MIDOSE-1310 file (N, C-alpha, C; in nm, 2 decimals, decimal comma, always signed):
residues 283
mayn	+12,76/+7,71/+19,65/+12,87/+7,71/+19,53/+12,94/+7,85/+19,56; +13,07/+7,83/+19,61/+13,15/+7,97/+19,62/+13,16/+8,05/+19,51; +13,18/+8,17/+19,53/+13,18/+8,27/+19,41/+13,31/+8,27/+19,35; +13,32/+8,22/+19,24/+13,44/+8,23/+19,15/+13,40/+8,22/+19,02
piin	+13,36/+8,32/+18,94/+13,29/+8,32/+18,81/+13,34/+8,22/+18,72; +13,46/+8,19/+18,69/+13,53/+8,10/+18,60/+13,49/+7,94/+18,64; +13,53/+7,92/+18,78/+13,49/+7,79/+18,83/+13,33/+7,75/+18,83; +13,26/+7,86/+18,85/+13,12/+7,83/+18,87/+13,07/+7,81/+18,73
issv	+13,10/+7,90/+18,64/+13,06/+7,88/+18,50/+13,10/+7,74/+18,45; +13,23/+7,70/+18,47/+13,27/+7,56/+18,43/+13,18/+7,46/+18,49; +13,13/+7,48/+18,62/+13,04/+7,39/+18,67/+12,90/+7,39/+18,59; +12,87/+7,51/+18,57/+12,74/+7,52/+18,48/+12,76/+7,45/+18,35
isyv	+12,87/+7,46/+18,28/+12,89/+7,39/+18,15/+12,87/+7,25/+18,17; +12,94/+7,20/+18,27/+12,95/+7,07/+18,30/+12,79/+7,00/+18,32; +12,74/+7,08/+18,39/+12,59/+7,05/+18,42/+12,50/+7,03/+18,29; +12,54/+7,13/+18,22/+12,45/+7,14/+18,08/+12,50/+7,01/+17,99
eahl	+12,63/+6,97/+17,98/+12,68/+6,89/+17,90/+12,62/+6,75/+17,95; +12,60/+6,73/+18,08/+12,55/+6,61/+18,13/+12,39/+6,60/+18,13; +12,32/+6,69/+18,07/+12,18/+6,69/+18,04/+12,14/+6,75/+17,92; +12,21/+6,72/+17,80/+12,18/+6,78/+17,69/+12,06/+6,72/+17,62
nekl	+12,03/+6,59/+17,67/+11,90/+6,51/+17,61/+11,78/+6,53/+17,70; +11,80/+6,66/+17,78/+11,66/+6,68/+17,85/+11,64/+6,83/+17,81; +11,52/+6,86/+17,85/+11,47/+7,02/+17,83/+11,55/+7,10/+17,94; +11,62/+7,18/+17,86/+11,71/+7,28/+17,97/+11,67/+7,43/+17,92
dlet	+11,67/+7,52/+18,03/+11,66/+7,64/+18,02/+11,72/+7,73/+18,13; +11,73/+7,85/+18,12/+11,79/+7,93/+18,22/+11,75/+7,90/+18,36; +11,61/+7,89/+18,36/+11,55/+7,89/+18,52/+11,60/+7,75/+18,57; +11,58/+7,65/+18,49/+11,63/+7,50/+18,53/+11,76/+7,49/+18,57
vane	+11,85/+7,55/+18,50/+11,99/+7,54/+18,53/+12,03/+7,63/+18,65; +11,95/+7,75/+18,66/+11,99/+7,84/+18,77/+11,94/+7,77/+18,91; +11,83/+7,71/+18,91/+11,77/+7,62/+19,03/+11,88/+7,53/+19,07; +11,93/+7,45/+18,98/+12,02/+7,35/+19,00/+12,15/+7,41/+19,06
vhys	+12,20/+7,52/+19,02/+12,33/+7,56/+19,08/+12,31/+7,68/+19,17; +12,17/+7,70/+19,22/+12,15/+7,78/+19,32/+12,19/+7,94/+19,31; +12,16/+7,98/+19,19/+12,17/+8,12/+19,15/+12,04/+8,17/+19,11; +12,02/+8,30/+19,12/+11,89/+8,36/+19,04/+11,92/+8,34/+18,90
kyhl	+11,81/+8,33/+18,81/+11,84/+8,33/+18,67/+11,91/+8,44/+18,60; +11,87/+8,56/+18,69/+11,92/+8,70/+18,63/+12,09/+8,69/+18,65; +12,12/+8,66/+18,77/+12,26/+8,67/+18,81/+12,33/+8,55/+18,72; +12,28/+8,44/+18,69/+12,34/+8,33/+18,61/+12,36/+8,38/+18,48
hrmf	+12,25/+8,45/+18,43/+12,26/+8,50/+18,28/+12,38/+8,59/+18,27; +12,38/+8,69/+18,37/+12,50/+8,79/+18,35/+12,63/+8,74/+18,36; +12,65/+8,65/+18,47/+12,76/+8,58/+18,49/+12,82/+8,51/+18,37; +12,74/+8,42/+18,30/+12,77/+8,34/+18,21/+12,80/+8,42/+18,06
tdtv	+12,73/+8,52/+18,05/+12,75/+8,61/+17,94/+12,88/+8,69/+17,95; +12,90/+8,75/+18,08/+13,02/+8,82/+18,09/+13,15/+8,73/+18,09; +13,14/+8,59/+18,10/+13,24/+8,51/+18,12/+13,28/+8,46/+17,97; +13,20/+8,42/+17,90/+13,22/+8,37/+17,77/+13,16/+8,44/+17,65
gmtl	+13,09/+8,55/+17,67/+13,05/+8,64/+17,56/+12,93/+8,58/+17,49; +12,86/+8,48/+17,55/+12,74/+8,41/+17,49/+12,65/+8,38/+17,60; +12,52/+8,40/+17,56/+12,42/+8,38/+17,68/+12,41/+8,22/+17,70; +12,37/+8,20/+17,81/+12,35/+8,05/+17,84/+12,24/+7,99/+17,75
hdyi	+12,13/+8,07/+17,71/+12,03/+8,02/+17,64/+12,09/+7,99/+17,50; +12,17/+8,06/+17,44/+12,23/+8,05/+17,31/+12,32/+7,92/+17,31; +12,40/+7,90/+17,41/+12,50/+7,79/+17,44/+12,41/+7,67/+17,44; +12,33/+7,65/+17,52/+12,24/+7,55/+17,53/+12,17/+7,52/+17,39
rrrq	+12,12/+7,60/+17,33/+12,06/+7,59/+17,19/+12,14/+7,54/+17,10; +12,25/+7,59/+17,10/+12,36/+7,57/+16,99/+12,43/+7,41/+17,03; +12,43/+7,38/+17,15/+12,48/+7,25/+17,19/+12,40/+7,15/+17,16; +12,26/+7,17/+17,19/+12,16/+7,07/+17,19/+12,15/+7,05/+17,03
ltea	+12,14/+7,15/+16,93/+12,13/+7,14/+16,80/+12,24/+7,07/+16,74; +12,38/+7,09/+16,80/+12,48/+7,01/+16,75/+12,47/+6,88/+16,77; +12,41/+6,84/+16,90/+12,39/+6,69/+16,91/+12,28/+6,63/+16,84; +12,20/+6,71/+16,81/+12,08/+6,66/+16,72/+12,14/+6,65/+16,58
akll	+12,21/+6,73/+16,53/+12,27/+6,72/+16,41/+12,35/+6,59/+16,40; +12,42/+6,55/+16,50/+12,50/+6,42/+16,51/+12,42/+6,31/+16,50; +12,30/+6,30/+16,57/+12,21/+6,21/+16,56/+12,15/+6,19/+16,43; +12,11/+6,30/+16,36/+12,06/+6,29/+16,22/+12,15/+6,22/+16,13
vfsq	+12,29/+6,24/+16,14/+12,38/+6,17/+16,05/+12,42/+6,04/+16,09; +12,44/+6,01/+16,23/+12,48/+5,88/+16,27/+12,40/+5,79/+16,35; +12,26/+5,83/+16,36/+12,17/+5,74/+16,42/+12,04/+5,71/+16,32; +11,96/+5,61/+16,36/+11,84/+5,60/+16,29/+11,74/+5,65/+16,35
qsil	+11,74/+5,72/+16,46/+11,62/+5,78/+16,53/+11,54/+5,87/+16,43; +11,43/+5,88/+16,45/+11,35/+5,97/+16,39/+11,38/+6,11/+16,40; +11,32/+6,20/+16,31/+11,34/+6,35/+16,35/+11,26/+6,38/+16,46; +11,13/+6,33/+16,48/+11,05/+6,36/+16,59/+11,11/+6,33/+16,72
eial	+11,20/+6,20/+16,71/+11,25/+6,16/+16,84/+11,38/+6,26/+16,86; +11,45/+6,28/+16,77/+11,57/+6,37/+16,78/+11,51/+6,51/+16,84; +11,41/+6,57/+16,78/+11,35/+6,70/+16,82/+11,31/+6,71/+16,97; +11,25/+6,59/+17,00/+11,21/+6,58/+17,16/+11,33/+6,59/+17,25
aagy	+11,43/+6,52/+17,21/+11,56/+6,49/+17,28/+11,63/+6,61/+17,29; +11,61/+6,71/+17,17/+11,70/+6,84/+17,19/+11,61/+6,95/+17,26; +11,49/+6,90/+17,32/+11,41/+6,99/+17,40/+11,30/+7,07/+17,33; +11,26/+7,04/+17,21/+11,18/+7,10/+17,14/+11,03/+7,02/+17,16
esqq	+10,92/+7,08/+17,15/+10,79/+7,03/+17,18/+10,72/+6,96/+17,05; +10,78/+7,00/+16,94/+10,72/+6,95/+16,82/+10,84/+6,94/+16,71; +10,81/+6,87/+16,61/+10,90/+6,85/+16,49/+10,92/+6,98/+16,42; +10,79/+7,05/+16,40/+10,80/+7,17/+16,33/+10,87/+7,26/+16,39
afts	+10,87/+7,29/+16,53/+10,96/+7,40/+16,60/+11,09/+7,35/+16,58; +11,13/+7,24/+16,60/+11,29/+7,19/+16,58/+11,32/+7,22/+16,44; +11,23/+7,19/+16,35/+11,28/+7,22/+16,20/+11,30/+7,36/+16,17; +11,22/+7,46/+16,23/+11,23/+7,60/+16,21/+11,37/+7,65/+16,27
vfka	+11,40/+7,61/+16,38/+11,53/+7,66/+16,45/+11,65/+7,58/+16,38; +11,65/+7,47/+16,35/+11,75/+7,39/+16,29/+11,78/+7,45/+16,16; +11,67/+7,48/+16,09/+11,71/+7,54/+15,94/+11,78/+7,68/+15,97; +11,72/+7,75/+16,05/+11,80/+7,89/+16,07/+11,94/+7,90/+16,10
mykq	+11,98/+7,78/+16,17/+12,12/+7,76/+16,22/+12,22/+7,69/+16,12; +12,14/+7,59/+16,07/+12,22/+7,50/+15,97/+12,19/+7,53/+15,83; +12,10/+7,60/+15,78/+12,07/+7,65/+15,65/+12,02/+7,52/+15,57; +11,97/+7,40/+15,65/+11,91/+7,31/+15,59/+11,81/+7,26/+15,68
tple	+11,70/+7,21/+15,62/+11,61/+7,13/+15,72/+11,68/+7,00/+15,76; +11,63/+6,94/+15,87/+11,68/+6,82/+15,95/+11,69/+6,71/+15,82; +11,59/+6,70/+15,75/+11,57/+6,58/+15,64/+11,70/+6,61/+15,55; +11,70/+6,73/+15,50/+11,81/+6,78/+15,41/+11,96/+6,73/+15,46
yreh	+11,97/+6,78/+15,59/+12,09/+6,75/+15,66/+12,11/+6,60/+15,68; +12,02/+6,53/+15,70/+12,04/+6,38/+15,72/+12,07/+6,33/+15,59; +12,02/+6,35/+15,48/+12,03/+6,30/+15,34/+12,18/+6,34/+15,30; +12,22/+6,47/+15,33/+12,37/+6,50/+15,30/+12,47/+6,42/+15,36
eefy	+12,43/+6,35/+15,49/+12,53/+6,29/+15,56/+12,67/+6,35/+15,61; +12,66/+6,47/+15,63/+12,79/+6,55/+15,65/+12,77/+6,62/+15,78; +12,82/+6,58/+15,91/+12,81/+6,63/+16,02/+12,91/+6,74/+16,04; +12,87/+6,87/+16,10/+12,97/+6,96/+16,16/+12,90/+7,03/+16,28
plql	+12,96/+7,05/+16,37/+12,91/+7,11/+16,50/+12,89/+7,27/+16,49; +12,79/+7,30/+16,54/+12,76/+7,46/+16,56/+12,84/+7,51/+16,69; +12,84/+7,41/+16,78/+12,90/+7,45/+16,90/+12,97/+7,34/+16,98; +13,08/+7,33/+17,04/+13,15/+7,23/+17,11/+13,17/+7,27/+17,24
efkl	+13,18/+7,20/+17,36/+13,17/+7,23/+17,47/+13,29/+7,35/+17,52; +13,26/+7,45/+17,58/+13,36/+7,53/+17,63/+13,43/+7,47/+17,75; +13,58/+7,47/+17,73/+13,65/+7,43/+17,83/+13,73/+7,56/+17,88; +13,71/+7,62/+17,98/+13,78/+7,74/+18,03/+13,91/+7,74/+18,10
nrnp	+13,98/+7,85/+18,09/+14,10/+7,85/+18,15/+14,05/+7,91/+18,29; +14,10/+7,83/+18,40/+14,05/+7,86/+18,54/+14,16/+7,96/+18,60; +14,26/+7,98/+18,55/+14,36/+8,08/+18,59/+14,43/+8,16/+18,49; +14,32/+8,25/+18,44/+14,35/+8,35/+18,33/+14,43/+8,47/+18,39
sppd	+14,52/+8,52/+18,32/+14,60/+8,65/+18,37/+14,51/+8,76/+18,36; +14,50/+8,86/+18,46/+14,42/+8,97/+18,46/+14,46/+9,04/+18,34; +14,35/+9,11/+18,29/+14,38/+9,18/+18,16/+14,49/+9,29/+18,16; +14,51/+9,35/+18,28/+14,62/+9,46/+18,29/+14,76/+9,40/+18,29
tmvq	+14,77/+9,27/+18,32/+14,89/+9,20/+18,32/+14,95/+9,12/+18,20; +14,84/+9,05/+18,11/+14,87/+8,99/+18,02/+14,95/+9,05/+17,90; +15,05/+8,99/+17,86/+15,13/+9,02/+17,77/+15,07/+8,98/+17,62; +15,05/+9,07/+17,52/+14,99/+9,01/+17,41/+15,08/+8,97/+17,29
aity	+15,18/+8,88/+17,34/+15,29/+8,86/+17,23/+15,23/+8,76/+17,13; +15,26/+8,78/+17,01/+15,21/+8,71/+16,89/+15,34/+8,64/+16,84; +15,34/+8,52/+16,83/+15,45/+8,42/+16,78/+15,41/+8,34/+16,66; +15,50/+8,29/+16,57/+15,46/+8,20/+16,47/+15,45/+8,07/+16,52
gkpe	+15,35/+8,01/+16,47/+15,32/+7,85/+16,50/+15,43/+7,77/+16,47; +15,45/+7,66/+16,54/+15,55/+7,56/+16,51/+15,48/+7,42/+16,49; +15,54/+7,32/+16,44/+15,47/+7,18/+16,43/+15,44/+7,14/+16,58; +15,51/+7,17/+16,68/+15,47/+7,10/+16,81/+15,35/+7,18/+16,87
dipa	+15,31/+7,29/+16,80/+15,20/+7,36/+16,85/+15,05/+7,28/+16,78; +15,07/+7,20/+16,68/+14,96/+7,16/+16,61/+14,86/+7,09/+16,71; +14,88/+7,01/+16,80/+14,78/+6,93/+16,90/+14,71/+7,05/+16,99; +14,79/+7,14/+17,04/+14,71/+7,25/+17,12/+14,62/+7,35/+17,02
wmef	+14,68/+7,38/+16,90/+14,59/+7,46/+16,81/+14,46/+7,38/+16,78; +14,47/+7,26/+16,75/+14,34/+7,17/+16,73/+14,25/+7,17/+16,83; +14,31/+7,17/+16,96/+14,21/+7,18/+17,09/+14,14/+7,32/+17,09; +14,23/+7,43/+17,05/+14,18/+7,56/+17,04/+14,06/+7,57/+16,94
vslv	+14,08/+7,50/+16,82/+13,97/+7,50/+16,72/+13,85/+7,46/+16,78; +13,85/+7,36/+16,87/+13,72/+7,31/+16,92/+13,65/+7,43/+17,01; +13,71/+7,51/+17,06/+13,67/+7,63/+17,14/+13,62/+7,73/+17,06; +13,65/+7,74/+16,95/+13,62/+7,87/+16,86/+13,53/+7,82/+16,73
idgf	+13,47/+7,68/+16,74/+13,42/+7,63/+16,62/+13,31/+7,72/+16,59; +13,24/+7,79/+16,67/+13,12/+7,86/+16,67/+13,14/+7,98/+16,55; +13,26/+8,01/+16,53/+13,29/+8,11/+16,43/+13,31/+8,08/+16,29; +13,30/+7,94/+16,28/+13,35/+7,88/+16,15/+13,26/+7,78/+16,09
pcld	+13,15/+7,81/+16,03/+13,04/+7,71/+15,96/+13,11/+7,63/+15,88; +13,06/+7,49/+15,89/+13,12/+7,38/+15,81/+13,25/+7,36/+15,82; +13,33/+7,40/+15,92/+13,47/+7,38/+15,94/+13,49/+7,22/+15,95; +13,59/+7,17/+15,87/+13,61/+7,03/+15,85/+13,75/+7,02/+15,93
raeh	+13,75/+6,95/+16,04/+13,86/+6,94/+16,12/+13,99/+6,86/+16,04; +13,95/+6,76/+15,98/+14,06/+6,70/+15,89/+14,12/+6,79/+15,80; +14,04/+6,86/+15,72/+14,09/+6,95/+15,62/+14,16/+7,08/+15,68; +14,11/+7,12/+15,80/+14,17/+7,23/+15,86/+14,32/+7,19/+15,92
lkrl	+14,33/+7,06/+15,97/+14,46/+7,00/+16,01/+14,56/+7,00/+15,88; +14,52/+6,95/+15,79/+14,59/+6,94/+15,66/+14,65/+7,07/+15,62; +14,55/+7,18/+15,61/+14,60/+7,32/+15,57/+14,69/+7,36/+15,68; +14,67/+7,35/+15,80/+14,75/+7,41/+15,91/+14,88/+7,38/+15,90
kiyi	+14,92/+7,25/+15,86/+15,05/+7,21/+15,84/+15,12/+7,28/+15,75; +15,05/+7,31/+15,64/+15,11/+7,41/+15,54/+15,14/+7,53/+15,59; +15,04/+7,59/+15,66/+15,06/+7,73/+15,70/+15,16/+7,74/+15,79; +15,19/+7,65/+15,88/+15,30/+7,65/+15,98/+15,44/+7,65/+15,90
eqkq	+15,44/+7,54/+15,79/+15,56/+7,53/+15,72/+15,59/+7,66/+15,63; +15,49/+7,72/+15,60/+15,51/+7,85/+15,51/+15,52/+7,98/+15,61; +15,51/+7,96/+15,75/+15,53/+8,08/+15,84/+15,40/+8,17/+15,81; +15,30/+8,11/+15,80/+15,17/+8,20/+15,79/+15,06/+8,15/+15,88
alim	+15,12/+8,11/+16,01/+15,03/+8,10/+16,11/+15,08/+8,16/+16,25; +15,00/+8,23/+16,32/+15,03/+8,29/+16,42/+14,95/+8,25/+16,56; +15,01/+8,26/+16,66/+14,95/+8,22/+16,80/+14,99/+8,32/+16,90; +14,89/+8,34/+16,99/+14,89/+8,43/+17,11/+14,86/+8,33/+17,24
rdnh	+14,92/+8,35/+17,33/+14,91/+8,25/+17,46/+14,88/+8,33/+17,58; +14,81/+8,28/+17,67/+14,81/+8,33/+17,82/+14,88/+8,20/+17,88; +15,02/+8,24/+17,92/+15,10/+8,12/+17,98/+15,11/+8,00/+17,86; +15,06/+7,90/+17,90/+15,07/+7,78/+17,82/+14,95/+7,78/+17,73
iiig	+14,84/+7,84/+17,76/+14,72/+7,81/+17,68/+14,71/+7,91/+17,57; +14,68/+7,85/+17,45/+14,64/+7,93/+17,32/+14,52/+8,01/+17,35; +14,52/+8,14/+17,32/+14,40/+8,23/+17,35/+14,37/+8,29/+17,23; +14,44/+8,28/+17,12/+14,42/+8,33/+16,98/+14,50/+8,27/+16,88
aaaf	+14,45/+8,26/+16,75/+14,52/+8,20/+16,66/+14,48/+8,25/+16,52; +14,57/+8,27/+16,43/+14,54/+8,32/+16,31/+14,63/+8,26/+16,18; +14,56/+8,23/+16,07/+14,63/+8,18/+15,95/+14,58/+8,27/+15,84; +14,71/+8,30/+15,76/+14,67/+8,38/+15,64/+14,74/+8,32/+15,53
scen	+14,71/+8,40/+15,42/+14,76/+8,37/+15,27/+14,83/+8,48/+15,22; +14,97/+8,48/+15,20/+15,04/+8,59/+15,15/+15,00/+8,61/+15,01; +14,97/+8,50/+14,94/+14,94/+8,51/+14,79/+14,81/+8,57/+14,78; +14,71/+8,55/+14,86/+14,57/+8,60/+14,83/+14,54/+8,72/+14,91
gsid	+14,64/+8,76/+15,01/+14,61/+8,88/+15,09/+14,49/+8,85/+15,19; +14,46/+8,73/+15,23/+14,36/+8,70/+15,31/+14,39/+8,65/+15,44; +14,31/+8,67/+15,52/+14,31/+8,61/+15,66/+14,22/+8,47/+15,66; +14,27/+8,36/+15,66/+14,19/+8,23/+15,64/+14,12/+8,19/+15,76
flgv	+14,18/+8,23/+15,89/+14,13/+8,16/+16,00/+14,18/+8,27/+16,13; +14,09/+8,32/+16,19/+14,12/+8,41/+16,30/+14,02/+8,37/+16,42; +14,07/+8,31/+16,53/+13,99/+8,27/+16,63/+14,05/+8,34/+16,77; +13,96/+8,35/+16,86/+13,98/+8,41/+16,99/+13,92/+8,33/+17,09
hpqy	+13,99/+8,29/+17,20/+13,92/+8,20/+17,30/+13,80/+8,26/+17,36; +13,70/+8,20/+17,38/+13,57/+8,28/+17,43/+13,59/+8,37/+17,56; +13,68/+8,32/+17,65/+13,71/+8,40/+17,76/+13,77/+8,53/+17,74; +13,84/+8,56/+17,63/+13,94/+8,65/+17,60/+13,90/+8,75/+17,49
rrrg	+13,77/+8,73/+17,44/+13,71/+8,80/+17,32/+13,68/+8,94/+17,35; +13,68/+9,00/+17,47/+13,67/+9,13/+17,51/+13,82/+9,21/+17,54; +13,91/+9,14/+17,52/+14,05/+9,19/+17,54/+14,11/+9,25/+17,43; +14,06/+9,27/+17,32/+14,12/+9,33/+17,20/+14,21/+9,24/+17,11
iaka	+14,21/+9,11/+17,13/+14,30/+9,00/+17,07/+14,27/+9,01/+16,90; +14,17/+9,00/+16,89/+14,14/+9,01/+16,72/+14,20/+9,16/+16,67; +14,20/+9,24/+16,74/+14,27/+9,38/+16,70/+14,40/+9,35/+16,69; +14,47/+9,31/+16,79/+14,60/+9,28/+16,80/+14,66/+9,19/+16,69
fldy	+14,58/+9,09/+16,66/+14,64/+9,01/+16,55/+14,63/+9,10/+16,40; +14,53/+9,16/+16,39/+14,51/+9,24/+16,27/+14,61/+9,34/+16,27; +14,63/+9,40/+16,37/+14,75/+9,51/+16,38/+14,89/+9,45/+16,33; +14,91/+9,33/+16,39/+15,03/+9,26/+16,37/+15,04/+9,23/+16,21
imnn	+14,93/+9,18/+16,16/+14,94/+9,14/+16,01/+14,96/+9,27/+15,93; +14,88/+9,37/+15,96/+14,88/+9,49/+15,89/+15,03/+9,55/+15,89; +15,09/+9,55/+16,00/+15,22/+9,62/+16,02/+15,34/+9,54/+16,00; +15,33/+9,40/+15,99/+15,44/+9,31/+15,97/+15,44/+9,23/+15,83
ifis	+15,30/+9,20/+15,77/+15,29/+9,11/+15,67/+15,21/+9,17/+15,56; +15,10/+9,21/+15,56/+15,03/+9,28/+15,46/+15,03/+9,42/+15,45; +15,16/+9,49/+15,45/+15,18/+9,62/+15,46/+15,12/+9,69/+15,34; +15,05/+9,78/+15,34/+14,99/+9,86/+15,24/+14,93/+9,77/+15,13
reit	+14,86/+9,67/+15,19/+14,78/+9,58/+15,11/+14,62/+9,57/+15,16; +14,55/+9,54/+15,08/+14,42/+9,49/+15,11/+14,42/+9,37/+15,18; +14,32/+9,36/+15,27/+14,31/+9,24/+15,36/+14,17/+9,18/+15,35; +14,16/+9,07/+15,30/+14,00/+9,01/+15,32/+13,99/+8,91/+15,41
ittf	+13,86/+8,88/+15,46/+13,83/+8,78/+15,55/+13,69/+8,74/+15,53; +13,66/+8,62/+15,55/+13,52/+8,56/+15,53/+13,46/+8,53/+15,63; +13,33/+8,57/+15,65/+13,23/+8,55/+15,77/+13,10/+8,52/+15,74; +13,02/+8,53/+15,85/+12,88/+8,50/+15,81/+12,81/+8,62/+15,75
rkgd	+12,72/+8,59/+15,67/+12,63/+8,70/+15,60/+12,56/+8,78/+15,73; +12,53/+8,90/+15,70/+12,45/+8,97/+15,78/+12,32/+8,92/+15,82; +12,29/+8,91/+15,94/+12,16/+8,86/+15,99/+12,17/+8,71/+16,02; +12,28/+8,65/+16,00/+12,26/+8,50/+16,01/+12,26/+8,45/+16,16
qadt	+12,16/+8,39/+16,20/+12,13/+8,36/+16,32/+12,24/+8,28/+16,39; +12,31/+8,21/+16,31/+12,44/+8,13/+16,38/+12,55/+8,21/+16,41; +12,56/+8,33/+16,38/+12,68/+8,42/+16,41/+12,68/+8,45/+16,54; +12,77/+8,43/+16,62/+12,79/+8,46/+16,76/+12,85/+8,59/+16,79
gqrk	+12,90/+8,66/+16,68/+12,95/+8,80/+16,71/+13,08/+8,82/+16,61; +13,12/+8,74/+16,53/+13,23/+8,75/+16,46/+13,22/+8,85/+16,35; +13,10/+8,87/+16,28/+13,10/+8,96/+16,19/+13,09/+9,11/+16,25; +13,03/+9,13/+16,36/+13,04/+9,25/+16,43/+13,19/+9,28/+16,46
tyes	+13,25/+9,19/+16,50/+13,39/+9,22/+16,56/+13,47/+9,26/+16,43; +13,44/+9,19/+16,31/+13,54/+9,24/+16,19/+13,50/+9,38/+16,15; +13,37/+9,42/+16,15/+13,31/+9,55/+16,12/+13,38/+9,64/+16,22; +13,38/+9,61/+16,34/+13,43/+9,71/+16,42/+13,59/+9,75/+16,42
lgfa	+13,65/+9,64/+16,34/+13,79/+9,67/+16,30/+13,82/+9,73/+16,17; +13,71/+9,77/+16,11/+13,72/+9,85/+15,99/+13,69/+9,78/+15,85; +13,66/+9,65/+15,86/+13,62/+9,57/+15,75/+13,48/+9,61/+15,69; +13,49/+9,62/+15,55/+13,35/+9,65/+15,48/+13,31/+9,54/+15,41
esel	+13,19/+9,54/+15,36/+13,12/+9,44/+15,28/+13,19/+9,41/+15,14; +13,20/+9,29/+15,11/+13,24/+9,26/+14,97/+13,13/+9,17/+14,91; +13,18/+9,08/+14,83/+13,09/+8,98/+14,75/+13,03/+8,86/+14,85; +12,92/+8,84/+14,81/+12,86/+8,70/+14,87/+12,91/+8,59/+14,83
lref	+12,93/+8,49/+14,89/+13,00/+8,36/+14,86/+12,92/+8,24/+14,91; +12,95/+8,14/+14,86/+12,92/+8,00/+14,94/+13,04/+7,91/+14,96; +13,07/+7,88/+15,08/+13,19/+7,79/+15,11/+13,13/+7,67/+15,17; +13,18/+7,55/+15,11/+13,14/+7,43/+15,15/+12,98/+7,43/+15,16
gypv	+12,91/+7,50/+15,07/+12,77/+7,50/+15,07/+12,70/+7,59/+15,16; +12,78/+7,66/+15,23/+12,72/+7,75/+15,34/+12,73/+7,90/+15,28; +12,61/+7,97/+15,31/+12,63/+8,11/+15,26/+12,71/+8,20/+15,35; +12,80/+8,27/+15,30/+12,90/+8,35/+15,37/+12,93/+8,46/+15,29
qrli	+13,01/+8,57/+15,36/+13,02/+8,70/+15,28/+13,18/+8,74/+15,30; +13,24/+8,76/+15,18/+13,38/+8,83/+15,21/+13,38/+8,97/+15,25; +13,46/+9,01/+15,36/+13,47/+9,14/+15,40/+13,62/+9,19/+15,36; +13,64/+9,32/+15,34/+13,76/+9,38/+15,29/+13,80/+9,49/+15,38
lrpa	+13,93/+9,51/+15,41/+13,99/+9,62/+15,47/+14,10/+9,68/+15,39; +14,08/+9,80/+15,33/+14,17/+9,85/+15,24/+14,27/+9,95/+15,32; +14,39/+9,95/+15,25/+14,51/+10,01/+15,34/+14,48/+10,15/+15,38; +14,42/+10,21/+15,30/+14,38/+10,36/+15,33/+14,30/+10,38/+15,46
qegi	+14,24/+10,29/+15,49/+14,15/+10,29/+15,62/+14,22/+10,31/+15,74; +14,19/+10,40/+15,81/+14,25/+10,41/+15,96/+14,16/+10,43/+16,07; +14,21/+10,46/+16,19/+14,12/+10,47/+16,31/+14,04/+10,34/+16,34; +14,12/+10,23/+16,31/+14,05/+10,09/+16,36/+14,01/+10,10/+16,51
sne	+13,91/+10,05/+16,55/+13,86/+10,09/+16,69/+13,89/+9,94/+16,76; +13,88/+9,96/+16,90/+13,89/+9,85/+16,98/+13,77/+9,75/+16,97; +13,78/+9,62/+17,01/+13,66/+9,54/+17,01/+13,57/+9,57/+17,12
């Protein structure tokens, strides 16, 4: 395999996707793609900001959740297909990530993904040449926006795509949806409520999460929309194992803890950024 991190990681992701119903770990995948497990770990993490271990676990749990809702397989069968050696071990990890036991999740009959397949931009602009232009979303951007949502689903527990699409159309109509692109690919998107002073959606393409894009959106919103106003955003509670780094990003931007909430039955926390706060740091 010739050395090209993005193409190589795309191949790794394709391999994982083709073997989700098997026992997968770093060593198994490394042997398959002919890298040392240490090099593969570093390359995967550097490219998408998530370890291969976490990606595999989240993808397999997502497939397990789908089977719990849409199949008649036993929980033990699903646990084994997800790579766990016992139903007890599967239940422990599933509950930590989904906040319900597999049985409770099955009884609720509402599937949502922890993680969907990463589809990488194979020709990203170098960091020092990319223009971070932010524009308002338009109706013709909706299909690309919804594809983008699949890439950033890890940051939004219980996100309902149909409901998000419905609200997105309103955000765009009211000029409350923002987009950043790298050429034709959406790499960041934000939706906000002028009435509530809230950022209701802020996603960054996994390949670009170390390029200060979340800060660029926040700066734009602070300087052009919510001037001298408090800004709120909702994210994972502290210590939530399902959080892939969103809370840390918001805290690094100056957001502070506010009230604990439940959204769509999921435990979350509202964070707040007050206008007097300065010195927002880079991601």
